[in-house]
KEKE-3310 file (N, C-alpha, C; in steps of 0.2 Angstrom, whole numbers, plus 5000, padded with zeros to 4 digits):
npx = (5421:5422:5417:5425:5421:5430:5431:5430:5441:5456:5469:5479:5476:5486:5492:5486:5484:5468:5456:5446:5433:5433:5435:5423:5414:5419:5416:5402:5399:5404:5396:5383:5384:5385:5378:5363:5367:5381:5382:5376:5387:5396:5391:5389:5394:5410:5417:5430:5446:5449:5453:5463:5470:5475:5483:5492:5499:5505:5514:5522:5528:5535:5544:5552:5558:5565:5574:5581:5588:5597)
npy = (5538:5521:5507:5491:5474:5460:5450:5456:5463:5465:5469:5476:5492:5507:5514:5529:5545:5550:5563:5572:5573:5563:5552:5552:5550:5537:5529:5531:5524:5511:5508:5508:5498:5487:5472:5462:5449:5450:5454:5443:5434:5439:5435:5422:5406:5400:5384:5377:5372:5361:5367:5360:5354:5365:5371:5360:5360:5373:5371:5361:5369:5378:5370:5366:5378:5381:5371:5374:5385:5381)
npz = (5520:5523:5533:5534:5534:5542:5532:5521:5519:5509:5509:5522:5527:5526:5542:5549:5556:5562:5560:5572:5567:5557:5566:5573:5562:5559:5571:5571:5559:5562:5573:5567:5558:5566:5570:5575:5574:5576:5589:5595:5592:5600:5613:5613:5620:5618:5613:5623:5629:5642:5658:5665:5656:5649:5659:5661:5649:5650:5661:5655:5646:5654:5660:5650:5646:5658:5658:5647:5652:5660)
capx = (5424:5418:5420:5425:5421:5436:5431:5430:5448:5460:5475:5479:5477:5491:5489:5486:5480:5461:5454:5441:5427:5434:5434:5416:5411:5421:5412:5395:5398:5404:5390:5377:5386:5385:5371:5361:5372:5388:5380:5376:5393:5400:5389:5389:5400:5414:5420:5437:5449:5448:5458:5468:5474:5479:5488:5497:5503:5509:5519:5527:5532:5539:5549:5557:5561:5569:5579:5585:5592:5602)
capy = (5533:5515:5502:5485:5468:5457:5446:5461:5467:5461:5471:5480:5499:5511:5518:5537:5549:5552:5570:5571:5572:5556:5547:5552:5546:5530:5527:5531:5519:5505:5507:5507:5491:5482:5469:5457:5443:5452:5454:5436:5430:5441:5433:5415:5403:5396:5378:5378:5366:5360:5371:5356:5353:5371:5371:5355:5363:5378:5368:5358:5374:5381:5365:5367:5385:5381:5366:5378:5390:5378)
capz = (5524:5523:5537:5531:5539:5541:5526:5515:5518:5505:5512:5528:5525:5530:5548:5549:5562:5560:5563:5576:5563:5554:5571:5574:5557:5559:5576:5569:5554:5565:5577:5562:5555:5571:5569:5581:5573:5579:5596:5597:5592:5606:5619:5614:5623:5613:5616:5624:5631:5649:5662:5668:5650:5648:5664:5660:5644:5653:5665:5651:5642:5659:5661:5644:5647:5664:5656:5642:5655:5664)
cpx = (5420:5421:5419:5425:5428:5437:5431:5437:5453:5468:5475:5480:5483:5488:5490:5482:5473:5460:5448:5434:5428:5433:5427:5412:5413:5417:5405:5394:5399:5398:5384:5378:5385:5378:5369:5366:5379:5387:5380:5382:5397:5398:5388:5395:5404:5417:5427:5440:5449:5454:5464:5473:5479:5485:5494:5502:5508:5515:5524:5531:5537:5545:5554:5561:5567:5575:5584:5590:5597:5608)
cpy = (5527:5510:5495:5479:5464:5453:5450:5464:5462:5463:5476:5488:5502:5514:5525:5539:5551:5559:5568:5570:5565:5551:5547:5548:5539:5526:5526:5525:5512:5503:5505:5500:5485:5479:5465:5451:5444:5452:5447:5432:5433:5438:5425:5412:5399:5390:5379:5372:5366:5364:5367:5355:5359:5372:5366:5357:5368:5376:5365:5363:5377:5376:5365:5373:5384:5376:5370:5383:5387:5376)
cpz = (5524:5528:5534:5536:5537:5534:5520:5514:5514:5507:5517:5526:5529:5536:5547:5554:5558:5564:5568:5572:5560:5560:5573:5569:5557:5565:5574:5564:5557:5569:5572:5559:5560:5571:5575:5580:5576:5586:5599:5597:5598:5613:5619:5617:5618:5617:5617:5626:5639:5653:5664:5662:5648:5653:5663:5654:5646:5657:5661:5648:5647:5660:5656:5644:5653:5662:5651:5646:5659:5661)
residu = (UNK:UNK:UNK:UNK:UNK:UNK:UNK:UNK:UNK:UNK:UNK:UNK:UNK:UNK:UNK:UNK:UNK:UNK:UNK:UNK:UNK:UNK:UNK:UNK:UNK:UNK:UNK:UNK:UNK:UNK:UNK:UNK:UNK:UNK:UNK:UNK:UNK:UNK:UNK:UNK:UNK:UNK:UNK:UNK:UNK:UNK:UNK:UNK:UNK:UNK:UNK:UNK:UNK:UNK:UNK:UNK:UNK:UNK:UNK:UNK:UNK:UNK:UNK:UNK:UNK:UNK:UNK:UNK:UNK:UNK)
# end
């Protein structure tokens, strides 16, 4: 079994049930592949949009939905 990074995946594999042994192997491989760079990406703060802008956009969407229901 090989753990692929998202940039290495060319097509999504078919889903299947994994045996307990396969799950242990997958977890071990994923843990071993997790680097300090991965940890850093998980902890760095991403630039976002101001909450006021987000709420305004939600309110606009809600108004459109309410107008469509009338």
